[in-house]
mmJSON file of the N, C-alpha and C atoms, coordinates in Angstrom:
{"data_MODEL":{"atom_site":{
"group_PDB":["ATOM","ATOM","ATOM","ATOM","ATOM","ATOM","ATOM","ATOM","ATOM","ATOM","ATOM","ATOM","ATOM","ATOM","ATOM","ATOM","ATOM","ATOM","ATOM","ATOM","ATOM","ATOM","ATOM","ATOM","ATOM","ATOM","ATOM","ATOM","ATOM","ATOM","ATOM","ATOM","ATOM","ATOM","ATOM","ATOM","ATOM","ATOM","ATOM","ATOM","ATOM","ATOM","ATOM","ATOM","ATOM","ATOM","ATOM","ATOM","ATOM","ATOM","ATOM","ATOM","ATOM","ATOM","ATOM","ATOM","ATOM","ATOM","ATOM","ATOM","ATOM","ATOM","ATOM","ATOM","ATOM","ATOM","ATOM","ATOM","ATOM","ATOM","ATOM","ATOM","ATOM","ATOM","ATOM","ATOM","ATOM","ATOM","ATOM","ATOM","ATOM","ATOM","ATOM","ATOM","ATOM","ATOM","ATOM","ATOM","ATOM","ATOM","ATOM","ATOM","ATOM","ATOM","ATOM","ATOM","ATOM","ATOM","ATOM","ATOM","ATOM","ATOM","ATOM","ATOM","ATOM","ATOM","ATOM","ATOM","ATOM","ATOM","ATOM","ATOM","ATOM","ATOM","ATOM","ATOM","ATOM","ATOM","ATOM","ATOM","ATOM","ATOM","ATOM","ATOM","ATOM","ATOM","ATOM","ATOM","ATOM","ATOM","ATOM","ATOM","ATOM","ATOM","ATOM","ATOM","ATOM","ATOM","ATOM","ATOM","ATOM","ATOM","ATOM","ATOM","ATOM","ATOM","ATOM","ATOM","ATOM","ATOM","ATOM","ATOM","ATOM","ATOM","ATOM","ATOM","ATOM","ATOM","ATOM","ATOM","ATOM","ATOM","ATOM","ATOM","ATOM","ATOM","ATOM","ATOM","ATOM","ATOM","ATOM","ATOM","ATOM","ATOM","ATOM","ATOM","ATOM","ATOM","ATOM","ATOM","ATOM","ATOM","ATOM","ATOM","ATOM","ATOM","ATOM","ATOM","ATOM","ATOM","ATOM","ATOM","ATOM","ATOM","ATOM","ATOM","ATOM","ATOM","ATOM","ATOM","ATOM","ATOM","ATOM","ATOM","ATOM","ATOM","ATOM","ATOM","ATOM","ATOM","ATOM","ATOM","ATOM","ATOM","ATOM","ATOM","ATOM","ATOM","ATOM","ATOM","ATOM","ATOM","ATOM","ATOM","ATOM","ATOM","ATOM","ATOM","ATOM","ATOM","ATOM","ATOM","ATOM","ATOM","ATOM","ATOM","ATOM","ATOM","ATOM","ATOM"],
"id":[1,2,3,4,5,6,7,8,9,10,11,12,13,14,15,16,17,18,19,20,21,22,23,24,25,26,27,28,29,30,31,32,33,34,35,36,37,38,39,40,41,42,43,44,45,46,47,48,49,50,51,52,53,54,55,56,57,58,59,60,61,62,63,64,65,66,67,68,69,70,71,72,73,74,75,76,77,78,79,80,81,82,83,84,85,86,87,88,89,90,91,92,93,94,95,96,97,98,99,100,101,102,103,104,105,106,107,108,109,110,111,112,113,114,115,116,117,118,119,120,121,122,123,124,125,126,127,128,129,130,131,132,133,134,135,136,137,138,139,140,141,142,143,144,145,146,147,148,149,150,151,152,153,154,155,156,157,158,159,160,161,162,163,164,165,166,167,168,169,170,171,172,173,174,175,176,177,178,179,180,181,182,183,184,185,186,187,188,189,190,191,192,193,194,195,196,197,198,199,200,201,202,203,204,205,206,207,208,209,210,211,212,213,214,215,216,217,218,219,220,221,222,223,224,225,226,227,228,229,230,231,232,233,234,235,236,237,238,239,240],
"type_symbol":["N","C","C","N","C","C","N","C","C","N","C","C","N","C","C","N","C","C","N","C","C","N","C","C","N","C","C","N","C","C","N","C","C","N","C","C","N","C","C","N","C","C","N","C","C","N","C","C","N","C","C","N","C","C","N","C","C","N","C","C","N","C","C","N","C","C","N","C","C","N","C","C","N","C","C","N","C","C","N","C","C","N","C","C","N","C","C","N","C","C","N","C","C","N","C","C","N","C","C","N","C","C","N","C","C","N","C","C","N","C","C","N","C","C","N","C","C","N","C","C","N","C","C","N","C","C","N","C","C","N","C","C","N","C","C","N","C","C","N","C","C","N","C","C","N","C","C","N","C","C","N","C","C","N","C","C","N","C","C","N","C","C","N","C","C","N","C","C","N","C","C","N","C","C","N","C","C","N","C","C","N","C","C","N","C","C","N","C","C","N","C","C","N","C","C","N","C","C","N","C","C","N","C","C","N","C","C","N","C","C","N","C","C","N","C","C","N","C","C","N","C","C","N","C","C","N","C","C","N","C","C","N","C","C","N","C","C","N","C","C"],
"label_atom_id":["N","CA","C","N","CA","C","N","CA","C","N","CA","C","N","CA","C","N","CA","C","N","CA","C","N","CA","C","N","CA","C","N","CA","C","N","CA","C","N","CA","C","N","CA","C","N","CA","C","N","CA","C","N","CA","C","N","CA","C","N","CA","C","N","CA","C","N","CA","C","N","CA","C","N","CA","C","N","CA","C","N","CA","C","N","CA","C","N","CA","C","N","CA","C","N","CA","C","N","CA","C","N","CA","C","N","CA","C","N","CA","C","N","CA","C","N","CA","C","N","CA","C","N","CA","C","N","CA","C","N","CA","C","N","CA","C","N","CA","C","N","CA","C","N","CA","C","N","CA","C","N","CA","C","N","CA","C","N","CA","C","N","CA","C","N","CA","C","N","CA","C","N","CA","C","N","CA","C","N","CA","C","N","CA","C","N","CA","C","N","CA","C","N","CA","C","N","CA","C","N","CA","C","N","CA","C","N","CA","C","N","CA","C","N","CA","C","N","CA","C","N","CA","C","N","CA","C","N","CA","C","N","CA","C","N","CA","C","N","CA","C","N","CA","C","N","CA","C","N","CA","C","N","CA","C","N","CA","C","N","CA","C","N","CA","C","N","CA","C","N","CA","C","N","CA","C","N","CA","C"],
"label_alt_id":[null,null,null,null,null,null,null,null,null,null,null,null,null,null,null,null,null,null,null,null,null,null,null,null,null,null,null,null,null,null,null,null,null,null,null,null,null,null,null,null,null,null,null,null,null,null,null,null,null,null,null,null,null,null,null,null,null,null,null,null,null,null,null,null,null,null,null,null,null,null,null,null,null,null,null,null,null,null,null,null,null,null,null,null,null,null,null,null,null,null,null,null,null,null,null,null,null,null,null,null,null,null,null,null,null,null,null,null,null,null,null,null,null,null,null,null,null,null,null,null,null,null,null,null,null,null,null,null,null,null,null,null,null,null,null,null,null,null,null,null,null,null,null,null,null,null,null,null,null,null,null,null,null,null,null,null,null,null,null,null,null,null,null,null,null,null,null,null,null,null,null,null,null,null,null,null,null,null,null,null,null,null,null,null,null,null,null,null,null,null,null,null,null,null,null,null,null,null,null,null,null,null,null,null,null,null,null,null,null,null,null,null,null,null,null,null,null,null,null,null,null,null,null,null,null,null,null,null,null,null,null,null,null,null,null,null,null,null,null,null],
"label_comp_id":["UNK","UNK","UNK","UNK","UNK","UNK","UNK","UNK","UNK","UNK","UNK","UNK","UNK","UNK","UNK","UNK","UNK","UNK","UNK","UNK","UNK","UNK","UNK","UNK","UNK","UNK","UNK","UNK","UNK","UNK","UNK","UNK","UNK","UNK","UNK","UNK","UNK","UNK","UNK","UNK","UNK","UNK","UNK","UNK","UNK","UNK","UNK","UNK","UNK","UNK","UNK","UNK","UNK","UNK","UNK","UNK","UNK","UNK","UNK","UNK","UNK","UNK","UNK","UNK","UNK","UNK","UNK","UNK","UNK","UNK","UNK","UNK","UNK","UNK","UNK","UNK","UNK","UNK","UNK","UNK","UNK","UNK","UNK","UNK","UNK","UNK","UNK","UNK","UNK","UNK","UNK","UNK","UNK","UNK","UNK","UNK","UNK","UNK","UNK","UNK","UNK","UNK","UNK","UNK","UNK","UNK","UNK","UNK","UNK","UNK","UNK","UNK","UNK","UNK","UNK","UNK","UNK","UNK","UNK","UNK","UNK","UNK","UNK","UNK","UNK","UNK","UNK","UNK","UNK","UNK","UNK","UNK","UNK","UNK","UNK","UNK","UNK","UNK","UNK","UNK","UNK","UNK","UNK","UNK","UNK","UNK","UNK","UNK","UNK","UNK","UNK","UNK","UNK","UNK","UNK","UNK","UNK","UNK","UNK","UNK","UNK","UNK","UNK","UNK","UNK","UNK","UNK","UNK","UNK","UNK","UNK","UNK","UNK","UNK","UNK","UNK","UNK","UNK","UNK","UNK","UNK","UNK","UNK","UNK","UNK","UNK","UNK","UNK","UNK","UNK","UNK","UNK","UNK","UNK","UNK","UNK","UNK","UNK","UNK","UNK","UNK","UNK","UNK","UNK","UNK","UNK","UNK","UNK","UNK","UNK","UNK","UNK","UNK","UNK","UNK","UNK","UNK","UNK","UNK","UNK","UNK","UNK","UNK","UNK","UNK","UNK","UNK","UNK","UNK","UNK","UNK","UNK","UNK","UNK","UNK","UNK","UNK","UNK","UNK","UNK"],
"label_asym_id":["A","A","A","A","A","A","A","A","A","A","A","A","A","A","A","A","A","A","A","A","A","A","A","A","A","A","A","A","A","A","A","A","A","A","A","A","A","A","A","A","A","A","A","A","A","A","A","A","A","A","A","A","A","A","A","A","A","A","A","A","A","A","A","A","A","A","A","A","A","A","A","A","A","A","A","A","A","A","A","A","A","A","A","A","A","A","A","A","A","A","A","A","A","A","A","A","A","A","A","A","A","A","A","A","A","A","A","A","A","A","A","A","A","A","A","A","A","A","A","A","A","A","A","A","A","A","A","A","A","A","A","A","A","A","A","A","A","A","A","A","A","A","A","A","A","A","A","A","A","A","A","A","A","A","A","A","A","A","A","A","A","A","A","A","A","A","A","A","A","A","A","A","A","A","A","A","A","A","A","A","A","A","A","A","A","A","A","A","A","A","A","A","A","A","A","A","A","A","A","A","A","A","A","A","A","A","A","A","A","A","A","A","A","A","A","A","A","A","A","A","A","A","A","A","A","A","A","A","A","A","A","A","A","A","A","A","A","A","A","A"],
"label_entity_id":["1","1","1","1","1","1","1","1","1","1","1","1","1","1","1","1","1","1","1","1","1","1","1","1","1","1","1","1","1","1","1","1","1","1","1","1","1","1","1","1","1","1","1","1","1","1","1","1","1","1","1","1","1","1","1","1","1","1","1","1","1","1","1","1","1","1","1","1","1","1","1","1","1","1","1","1","1","1","1","1","1","1","1","1","1","1","1","1","1","1","1","1","1","1","1","1","1","1","1","1","1","1","1","1","1","1","1","1","1","1","1","1","1","1","1","1","1","1","1","1","1","1","1","1","1","1","1","1","1","1","1","1","1","1","1","1","1","1","1","1","1","1","1","1","1","1","1","1","1","1","1","1","1","1","1","1","1","1","1","1","1","1","1","1","1","1","1","1","1","1","1","1","1","1","1","1","1","1","1","1","1","1","1","1","1","1","1","1","1","1","1","1","1","1","1","1","1","1","1","1","1","1","1","1","1","1","1","1","1","1","1","1","1","1","1","1","1","1","1","1","1","1","1","1","1","1","1","1","1","1","1","1","1","1","1","1","1","1","1","1"],
"label_seq_id":[1,1,1,2,2,2,3,3,3,4,4,4,5,5,5,6,6,6,7,7,7,8,8,8,9,9,9,10,10,10,11,11,11,12,12,12,13,13,13,14,14,14,15,15,15,16,16,16,17,17,17,18,18,18,19,19,19,20,20,20,21,21,21,22,22,22,23,23,23,24,24,24,25,25,25,26,26,26,27,27,27,28,28,28,29,29,29,30,30,30,31,31,31,32,32,32,33,33,33,34,34,34,35,35,35,36,36,36,37,37,37,38,38,38,39,39,39,40,40,40,41,41,41,42,42,42,43,43,43,44,44,44,45,45,45,46,46,46,47,47,47,48,48,48,49,49,49,50,50,50,51,51,51,52,52,52,53,53,53,54,54,54,55,55,55,56,56,56,57,57,57,58,58,58,59,59,59,60,60,60,61,61,61,62,62,62,63,63,63,64,64,64,65,65,65,66,66,66,67,67,67,68,68,68,69,69,69,70,70,70,71,71,71,72,72,72,73,73,73,74,74,74,75,75,75,76,76,76,77,77,77,78,78,78,79,79,79,80,80,80],
"pdbx_PDB_ins_code":[null,null,null,null,null,null,null,null,null,null,null,null,null,null,null,null,null,null,null,null,null,null,null,null,null,null,null,null,null,null,null,null,null,null,null,null,null,null,null,null,null,null,null,null,null,null,null,null,null,null,null,null,null,null,null,null,null,null,null,null,null,null,null,null,null,null,null,null,null,null,null,null,null,null,null,null,null,null,null,null,null,null,null,null,null,null,null,null,null,null,null,null,null,null,null,null,null,null,null,null,null,null,null,null,null,null,null,null,null,null,null,null,null,null,null,null,null,null,null,null,null,null,null,null,null,null,null,null,null,null,null,null,null,null,null,null,null,null,null,null,null,null,null,null,null,null,null,null,null,null,null,null,null,null,null,null,null,null,null,null,null,null,null,null,null,null,null,null,null,null,null,null,null,null,null,null,null,null,null,null,null,null,null,null,null,null,null,null,null,null,null,null,null,null,null,null,null,null,null,null,null,null,null,null,null,null,null,null,null,null,null,null,null,null,null,null,null,null,null,null,null,null,null,null,null,null,null,null,null,null,null,null,null,null,null,null,null,null,null,null],
"Cartn_x":[12.591,11.914,12.97,12.42,13.159,12.305,12.92,12.175,12.582,11.84,11.859,11.634,12.541,12.339,11.678,10.574,10.013,10.116,10.318,10.754,9.886,9.384,8.34,7.359,6.569,5.319,4.176,3.1,1.777,1.587,1.603,1.332,0.031,-1.04,-2.396,-2.377,-2.009,-2.114,-1.305,-0.14,0.77,0.039,-0.772,-1.182,-2.271,-3.129,-4.193,-3.846,-2.62,-2.24,-1.653,-1.072,-0.453,-1.673,-2.77,-4.041,-4.797,-4.767,-5.412,-4.629,-3.274,-2.452,-2.476,-2.533,-2.519,-3.737,-4.735,-6.29,-6.426,-6.169,-6.598,-5.736,-4.663,-3.728,-3.78,-4.988,-5.126,-5.2,-4.448,-4.423,-5.732,-6.428,-7.831,-7.493,-7.256,-6.955,-7.756,-8.23,-8.787,-7.615,-7.628,-6.761,-7.657,-7.264,-8.029,-7.081,-7.759,-6.965,-6.982,-6.558,-6.331,-7.722,-8.674,-10.038,-11.208,-10.464,-11.213,-12.064,-11.756,-12.481,-11.439,-12.27,-11.699,-11.559,-10.375,-10.495,-9.586,-10.03,-9.205,-8.46,-7.135,-6.14,-6.41,-6.307,-6.349,-5.125,-4.043,-2.612,-1.767,-2.299,-1.598,-1.723,-0.834,-0.877,0.027,-0.451,0.329,0.944,2.259,2.778,4.361,4.906,6.36,7.197,8.216,9.11,9.544,9.742,9.902,8.72,7.542,6.349,6.328,6.781,6.756,7.768,8.979,10.026,9.661,8.842,8.224,7.285,6.478,5.555,6.278,7.398,8.162,8.567,9.276,9.582,8.464,7.431,6.318,5.754,5.93,5.635,6.368,7.882,8.825,8.653,8.245,8.233,6.768,5.918,4.464,3.515,4.078,3.304,2.112,2.534,1.517,0.002,-0.304,-1.811,-2.241,-1.374,-1.862,-1.866,-1.302,-1.136,-1.848,-2.127,-2.602,-1.844,-1.778,-1.285,-2.374,-2.337,-3.235,-2.839,-3.343,-2.923,-3.425,-4.343,-4.59,-3.654,-2.985,-1.882,-0.616,-0.431,0.823,1.615,1.198,1.806,1.13,2.024,1.522,0.905,-0.194,-0.862,-1.331,-1.553,-2.098,-3.49,-4.023,-5.428,-6.274,-7.169,-8.086,-9.32],
"Cartn_y":[-6.015,-4.81,-3.724,-2.461,-1.457,-0.172,1.096,2.242,3.271,4.203,5.039,6.443,7.436,8.733,9.723,10.535,11.218,12.604,13.571,14.722,15.637,16.86,17.839,16.867,16.23,15.348,15.821,15.802,15.903,14.482,14.221,12.919,12.321,13.234,12.509,12.033,12.895,12.228,11.207,10.963,9.96,8.632,8.697,7.725,7.154,8.268,7.879,7.244,7.639,7.021,5.392,5.291,3.919,2.904,3.482,2.678,2.261,3.226,2.837,1.757,2.088,1.097,-0.195,-0.544,-1.816,-2.221,-1.571,-1.861,-3.362,-3.99,-5.4,-6.375,-5.862,-6.725,-6.337,-5.641,-5.486,-6.558,-6.734,-7.844,-7.875,-9.135,-9.277,-9.783,-9.096,-9.799,-8.907,-9.304,-8.524,-8.848,-7.591,-7.499,-7.191,-8.031,-7.776,-6.935,-5.858,-5.06,-5.649,-5.027,-5.444,-5.397,-4.715,-4.729,-5.615,-6.372,-7.2,-6.682,-5.676,-5.068,-5.476,-5.73,-5.983,-5.009,-4.696,-3.854,-4.465,-3.858,-4.297,-3.254,-3.668,-2.356,-2.361,-0.814,-0.672,-0.35,-0.285,0.13,-1.032,-2.361,-3.415,-4.147,-4.498,-4.89,-6.04,-7.265,-8.437,-8.55,-7.856,-7.848,-8.157,-8.436,-8.811,-7.315,-7.303,-6.191,-5.721,-6.404,-6.063,-5.035,-5.563,-4.614,-3.236,-3.429,-2.136,-1.077,-1.628,-0.862,-0.476,-1.309,-0.721,0.242,0.384,1.327,2.671,2.502,3.631,4.306,3.501,3.954,4.617,4.106,4.771,6.046,6.075,7.356,8.298,8.175,9.072,9.546,8.881,9.135,9.639,9.607,10.112,9.134,8.034,6.883,6.259,6.302,5.642,5.688,6.866,7.262,6.33,5.684,4.976,3.522,3.02,1.653,1.305,-0.119,-0.844,-2.109,-2.464,-3.939,-4.905,-5.9,-6.881,-8.134,-8.017,-9.293,-10.59,-10.806,-12.021,-12.596,-11.925,-12.191,-11.913,-11.148,-10.791,-9.769,-8.909,-7.936,-6.584,-5.737,-4.211,-4.28,-3.484,-3.431,-2.125,-1.624,-0.427,-0.409,0.813,0.928,0.854,0.273,0.244,1.291],
"Cartn_z":[5.77,6.089,5.567,5.37,4.995,5.287,5.057,5.377,4.117,4.164,2.947,3.536,3.316,3.784,2.643,3.121,2.242,2.667,1.584,1.777,1.057,1.427,0.691,-0.082,0.737,0.139,1.06,0.243,1.034,1.525,2.868,3.494,3.248,3.501,3.115,1.8,0.808,-0.616,-0.876,-0.272,-0.228,0.285,1.277,1.931,1.096,0.528,-0.332,-1.63,-2.158,-3.392,-3.026,-1.946,-1.585,-1.126,-0.54,-0.339,-1.496,-2.369,-3.736,-4.344,-4.512,-5.417,-4.8,-3.25,-2.725,-2.339,-2.624,-2.163,-2.087,-3.076,-3.246,-2.481,-1.876,-1.066,0.349,0.72,2.103,2.947,4.119,4.987,5.669,5.749,6.254,7.475,8.646,9.901,10.843,12.099,13.195,14.335,15.059,16.101,17.512,18.435,19.755,20.619,21.202,22.229,23.52,24.465,26.034,26.543,26.141,26.675,25.909,25.086,24.175,23.08,22.441,21.529,20.126,19.085,17.646,16.777,16.179,15.13,13.87,12.672,11.38,10.98,11.006,10.723,9.132,8.713,7.292,6.854,7.659,7.304,6.822,6.836,6.724,5.405,4.575,3.383,3.246,2.509,2.351,0.856,0.718,-0.555,-0.619,-1.502,-1.455,-1.458,-0.892,-0.671,-2.05,-2.908,-4.504,-4.844,-4.597,-5.026,-4.435,-3.111,-2.418,-3.142,-3.313,-3.858,-5.266,-6.036,-7.347,-7.288,-6.128,-5.842,-5.648,-4.851,-4.45,-5.686,-6.629,-7.975,-8.744,-8.722,-9.553,-8.625,-7.441,-6.62,-7.107,-7.203,-7.531,-9.084,-10.143,-11.111,-11.69,-10.554,-10.599,-11.514,-11.857,-12.759,-11.814,-10.592,-9.486,-9.79,-10.466,-10.645,-11.73,-12.578,-13.578,-13.435,-12.147,-12.09,-10.8,-10.561,-9.326,-9.256,-7.835,-7.585,-7.534,-8.461,-8.564,-7.865,-6.546,-5.674,-6.316,-6.992,-7.329,-8.374,-9.236,-10.003,-9.648,-8.542,-8.068,-8.82,-9.529,-10.4,-10.315,-10.861,-11.149,-12.424,-12.489,-13.856,-14.126,-15.335,-15.607,-15.34,-14.854,-14.677,-15.901,-15.945,-17.33,-17.112],
"occupancy":[1.0,1.0,1.0,1.0,1.0,1.0,1.0,1.0,1.0,1.0,1.0,1.0,1.0,1.0,1.0,1.0,1.0,1.0,1.0,1.0,1.0,1.0,1.0,1.0,1.0,1.0,1.0,1.0,1.0,1.0,1.0,1.0,1.0,1.0,1.0,1.0,1.0,1.0,1.0,1.0,1.0,1.0,1.0,1.0,1.0,1.0,1.0,1.0,1.0,1.0,1.0,1.0,1.0,1.0,1.0,1.0,1.0,1.0,1.0,1.0,1.0,1.0,1.0,1.0,1.0,1.0,1.0,1.0,1.0,1.0,1.0,1.0,1.0,1.0,1.0,1.0,1.0,1.0,1.0,1.0,1.0,1.0,1.0,1.0,1.0,1.0,1.0,1.0,1.0,1.0,1.0,1.0,1.0,1.0,1.0,1.0,1.0,1.0,1.0,1.0,1.0,1.0,1.0,1.0,1.0,1.0,1.0,1.0,1.0,1.0,1.0,1.0,1.0,1.0,1.0,1.0,1.0,1.0,1.0,1.0,1.0,1.0,1.0,1.0,1.0,1.0,1.0,1.0,1.0,1.0,1.0,1.0,1.0,1.0,1.0,1.0,1.0,1.0,1.0,1.0,1.0,1.0,1.0,1.0,1.0,1.0,1.0,1.0,1.0,1.0,1.0,1.0,1.0,1.0,1.0,1.0,1.0,1.0,1.0,1.0,1.0,1.0,1.0,1.0,1.0,1.0,1.0,1.0,1.0,1.0,1.0,1.0,1.0,1.0,1.0,1.0,1.0,1.0,1.0,1.0,1.0,1.0,1.0,1.0,1.0,1.0,1.0,1.0,1.0,1.0,1.0,1.0,1.0,1.0,1.0,1.0,1.0,1.0,1.0,1.0,1.0,1.0,1.0,1.0,1.0,1.0,1.0,1.0,1.0,1.0,1.0,1.0,1.0,1.0,1.0,1.0,1.0,1.0,1.0,1.0,1.0,1.0,1.0,1.0,1.0,1.0,1.0,1.0,1.0,1.0,1.0,1.0,1.0,1.0,1.0,1.0,1.0,1.0,1.0,1.0],
"B_iso_or_equiv":[0.0,0.0,0.0,0.0,0.0,0.0,0.0,0.0,0.0,0.0,0.0,0.0,0.0,0.0,0.0,0.0,0.0,0.0,0.0,0.0,0.0,0.0,0.0,0.0,0.0,0.0,0.0,0.0,0.0,0.0,0.0,0.0,0.0,0.0,0.0,0.0,0.0,0.0,0.0,0.0,0.0,0.0,0.0,0.0,0.0,0.0,0.0,0.0,0.0,0.0,0.0,0.0,0.0,0.0,0.0,0.0,0.0,0.0,0.0,0.0,0.0,0.0,0.0,0.0,0.0,0.0,0.0,0.0,0.0,0.0,0.0,0.0,0.0,0.0,0.0,0.0,0.0,0.0,0.0,0.0,0.0,0.0,0.0,0.0,0.0,0.0,0.0,0.0,0.0,0.0,0.0,0.0,0.0,0.0,0.0,0.0,0.0,0.0,0.0,0.0,0.0,0.0,0.0,0.0,0.0,0.0,0.0,0.0,0.0,0.0,0.0,0.0,0.0,0.0,0.0,0.0,0.0,0.0,0.0,0.0,0.0,0.0,0.0,0.0,0.0,0.0,0.0,0.0,0.0,0.0,0.0,0.0,0.0,0.0,0.0,0.0,0.0,0.0,0.0,0.0,0.0,0.0,0.0,0.0,0.0,0.0,0.0,0.0,0.0,0.0,0.0,0.0,0.0,0.0,0.0,0.0,0.0,0.0,0.0,0.0,0.0,0.0,0.0,0.0,0.0,0.0,0.0,0.0,0.0,0.0,0.0,0.0,0.0,0.0,0.0,0.0,0.0,0.0,0.0,0.0,0.0,0.0,0.0,0.0,0.0,0.0,0.0,0.0,0.0,0.0,0.0,0.0,0.0,0.0,0.0,0.0,0.0,0.0,0.0,0.0,0.0,0.0,0.0,0.0,0.0,0.0,0.0,0.0,0.0,0.0,0.0,0.0,0.0,0.0,0.0,0.0,0.0,0.0,0.0,0.0,0.0,0.0,0.0,0.0,0.0,0.0,0.0,0.0,0.0,0.0,0.0,0.0,0.0,0.0,0.0,0.0,0.0,0.0,0.0,0.0],
"pdbx_formal_charge":[null,null,null,null,null,null,null,null,null,null,null,null,null,null,null,null,null,null,null,null,null,null,null,null,null,null,null,null,null,null,null,null,null,null,null,null,null,null,null,null,null,null,null,null,null,null,null,null,null,null,null,null,null,null,null,null,null,null,null,null,null,null,null,null,null,null,null,null,null,null,null,null,null,null,null,null,null,null,null,null,null,null,null,null,null,null,null,null,null,null,null,null,null,null,null,null,null,null,null,null,null,null,null,null,null,null,null,null,null,null,null,null,null,null,null,null,null,null,null,null,null,null,null,null,null,null,null,null,null,null,null,null,null,null,null,null,null,null,null,null,null,null,null,null,null,null,null,null,null,null,null,null,null,null,null,null,null,null,null,null,null,null,null,null,null,null,null,null,null,null,null,null,null,null,null,null,null,null,null,null,null,null,null,null,null,null,null,null,null,null,null,null,null,null,null,null,null,null,null,null,null,null,null,null,null,null,null,null,null,null,null,null,null,null,null,null,null,null,null,null,null,null,null,null,null,null,null,null,null,null,null,null,null,null,null,null,null,null,null,null],
"auth_seq_id":[1,1,1,2,2,2,3,3,3,4,4,4,5,5,5,6,6,6,7,7,7,8,8,8,9,9,9,10,10,10,11,11,11,12,12,12,13,13,13,14,14,14,15,15,15,16,16,16,17,17,17,18,18,18,19,19,19,20,20,20,21,21,21,22,22,22,23,23,23,24,24,24,25,25,25,26,26,26,27,27,27,28,28,28,29,29,29,30,30,30,31,31,31,32,32,32,33,33,33,34,34,34,35,35,35,36,36,36,37,37,37,38,38,38,39,39,39,40,40,40,41,41,41,42,42,42,43,43,43,44,44,44,45,45,45,46,46,46,47,47,47,48,48,48,49,49,49,50,50,50,51,51,51,52,52,52,53,53,53,54,54,54,55,55,55,56,56,56,57,57,57,58,58,58,59,59,59,60,60,60,61,61,61,62,62,62,63,63,63,64,64,64,65,65,65,66,66,66,67,67,67,68,68,68,69,69,69,70,70,70,71,71,71,72,72,72,73,73,73,74,74,74,75,75,75,76,76,76,77,77,77,78,78,78,79,79,79,80,80,80],
"auth_comp_id":["UNK","UNK","UNK","UNK","UNK","UNK","UNK","UNK","UNK","UNK","UNK","UNK","UNK","UNK","UNK","UNK","UNK","UNK","UNK","UNK","UNK","UNK","UNK","UNK","UNK","UNK","UNK","UNK","UNK","UNK","UNK","UNK","UNK","UNK","UNK","UNK","UNK","UNK","UNK","UNK","UNK","UNK","UNK","UNK","UNK","UNK","UNK","UNK","UNK","UNK","UNK","UNK","UNK","UNK","UNK","UNK","UNK","UNK","UNK","UNK","UNK","UNK","UNK","UNK","UNK","UNK","UNK","UNK","UNK","UNK","UNK","UNK","UNK","UNK","UNK","UNK","UNK","UNK","UNK","UNK","UNK","UNK","UNK","UNK","UNK","UNK","UNK","UNK","UNK","UNK","UNK","UNK","UNK","UNK","UNK","UNK","UNK","UNK","UNK","UNK","UNK","UNK","UNK","UNK","UNK","UNK","UNK","UNK","UNK","UNK","UNK","UNK","UNK","UNK","UNK","UNK","UNK","UNK","UNK","UNK","UNK","UNK","UNK","UNK","UNK","UNK","UNK","UNK","UNK","UNK","UNK","UNK","UNK","UNK","UNK","UNK","UNK","UNK","UNK","UNK","UNK","UNK","UNK","UNK","UNK","UNK","UNK","UNK","UNK","UNK","UNK","UNK","UNK","UNK","UNK","UNK","UNK","UNK","UNK","UNK","UNK","UNK","UNK","UNK","UNK","UNK","UNK","UNK","UNK","UNK","UNK","UNK","UNK","UNK","UNK","UNK","UNK","UNK","UNK","UNK","UNK","UNK","UNK","UNK","UNK","UNK","UNK","UNK","UNK","UNK","UNK","UNK","UNK","UNK","UNK","UNK","UNK","UNK","UNK","UNK","UNK","UNK","UNK","UNK","UNK","UNK","UNK","UNK","UNK","UNK","UNK","UNK","UNK","UNK","UNK","UNK","UNK","UNK","UNK","UNK","UNK","UNK","UNK","UNK","UNK","UNK","UNK","UNK","UNK","UNK","UNK","UNK","UNK","UNK","UNK","UNK","UNK","UNK","UNK","UNK"],
"auth_asym_id":["A","A","A","A","A","A","A","A","A","A","A","A","A","A","A","A","A","A","A","A","A","A","A","A","A","A","A","A","A","A","A","A","A","A","A","A","A","A","A","A","A","A","A","A","A","A","A","A","A","A","A","A","A","A","A","A","A","A","A","A","A","A","A","A","A","A","A","A","A","A","A","A","A","A","A","A","A","A","A","A","A","A","A","A","A","A","A","A","A","A","A","A","A","A","A","A","A","A","A","A","A","A","A","A","A","A","A","A","A","A","A","A","A","A","A","A","A","A","A","A","A","A","A","A","A","A","A","A","A","A","A","A","A","A","A","A","A","A","A","A","A","A","A","A","A","A","A","A","A","A","A","A","A","A","A","A","A","A","A","A","A","A","A","A","A","A","A","A","A","A","A","A","A","A","A","A","A","A","A","A","A","A","A","A","A","A","A","A","A","A","A","A","A","A","A","A","A","A","A","A","A","A","A","A","A","A","A","A","A","A","A","A","A","A","A","A","A","A","A","A","A","A","A","A","A","A","A","A","A","A","A","A","A","A","A","A","A","A","A","A"],
"auth_atom_id":["N","CA","C","N","CA","C","N","CA","C","N","CA","C","N","CA","C","N","CA","C","N","CA","C","N","CA","C","N","CA","C","N","CA","C","N","CA","C","N","CA","C","N","CA","C","N","CA","C","N","CA","C","N","CA","C","N","CA","C","N","CA","C","N","CA","C","N","CA","C","N","CA","C","N","CA","C","N","CA","C","N","CA","C","N","CA","C","N","CA","C","N","CA","C","N","CA","C","N","CA","C","N","CA","C","N","CA","C","N","CA","C","N","CA","C","N","CA","C","N","CA","C","N","CA","C","N","CA","C","N","CA","C","N","CA","C","N","CA","C","N","CA","C","N","CA","C","N","CA","C","N","CA","C","N","CA","C","N","CA","C","N","CA","C","N","CA","C","N","CA","C","N","CA","C","N","CA","C","N","CA","C","N","CA","C","N","CA","C","N","CA","C","N","CA","C","N","CA","C","N","CA","C","N","CA","C","N","CA","C","N","CA","C","N","CA","C","N","CA","C","N","CA","C","N","CA","C","N","CA","C","N","CA","C","N","CA","C","N","CA","C","N","CA","C","N","CA","C","N","CA","C","N","CA","C","N","CA","C","N","CA","C","N","CA","C","N","CA","C","N","CA","C","N","CA","C","N","CA","C"],
"pdbx_PDB_model_num":[1,1,1,1,1,1,1,1,1,1,1,1,1,1,1,1,1,1,1,1,1,1,1,1,1,1,1,1,1,1,1,1,1,1,1,1,1,1,1,1,1,1,1,1,1,1,1,1,1,1,1,1,1,1,1,1,1,1,1,1,1,1,1,1,1,1,1,1,1,1,1,1,1,1,1,1,1,1,1,1,1,1,1,1,1,1,1,1,1,1,1,1,1,1,1,1,1,1,1,1,1,1,1,1,1,1,1,1,1,1,1,1,1,1,1,1,1,1,1,1,1,1,1,1,1,1,1,1,1,1,1,1,1,1,1,1,1,1,1,1,1,1,1,1,1,1,1,1,1,1,1,1,1,1,1,1,1,1,1,1,1,1,1,1,1,1,1,1,1,1,1,1,1,1,1,1,1,1,1,1,1,1,1,1,1,1,1,1,1,1,1,1,1,1,1,1,1,1,1,1,1,1,1,1,1,1,1,1,1,1,1,1,1,1,1,1,1,1,1,1,1,1,1,1,1,1,1,1,1,1,1,1,1,1,1,1,1,1,1,1]
}}}
């Protein structure tokens, strides 16, 4: 586990970029709350820490708009 500090960032845009980048790695789980209601979290992804670190480097460089994480092959690839 690690944390990243963000400064002078448009947070909704950052979140949208990360969701698009990791879309195919979204964890497909349902969580039951105390009242018995189920929800499917959209903020959970199943990716290696090294891939998250790569995404942060792409965010910093601005290149994240050109790449996606392909969960099927476990690598970052250029958007076609």
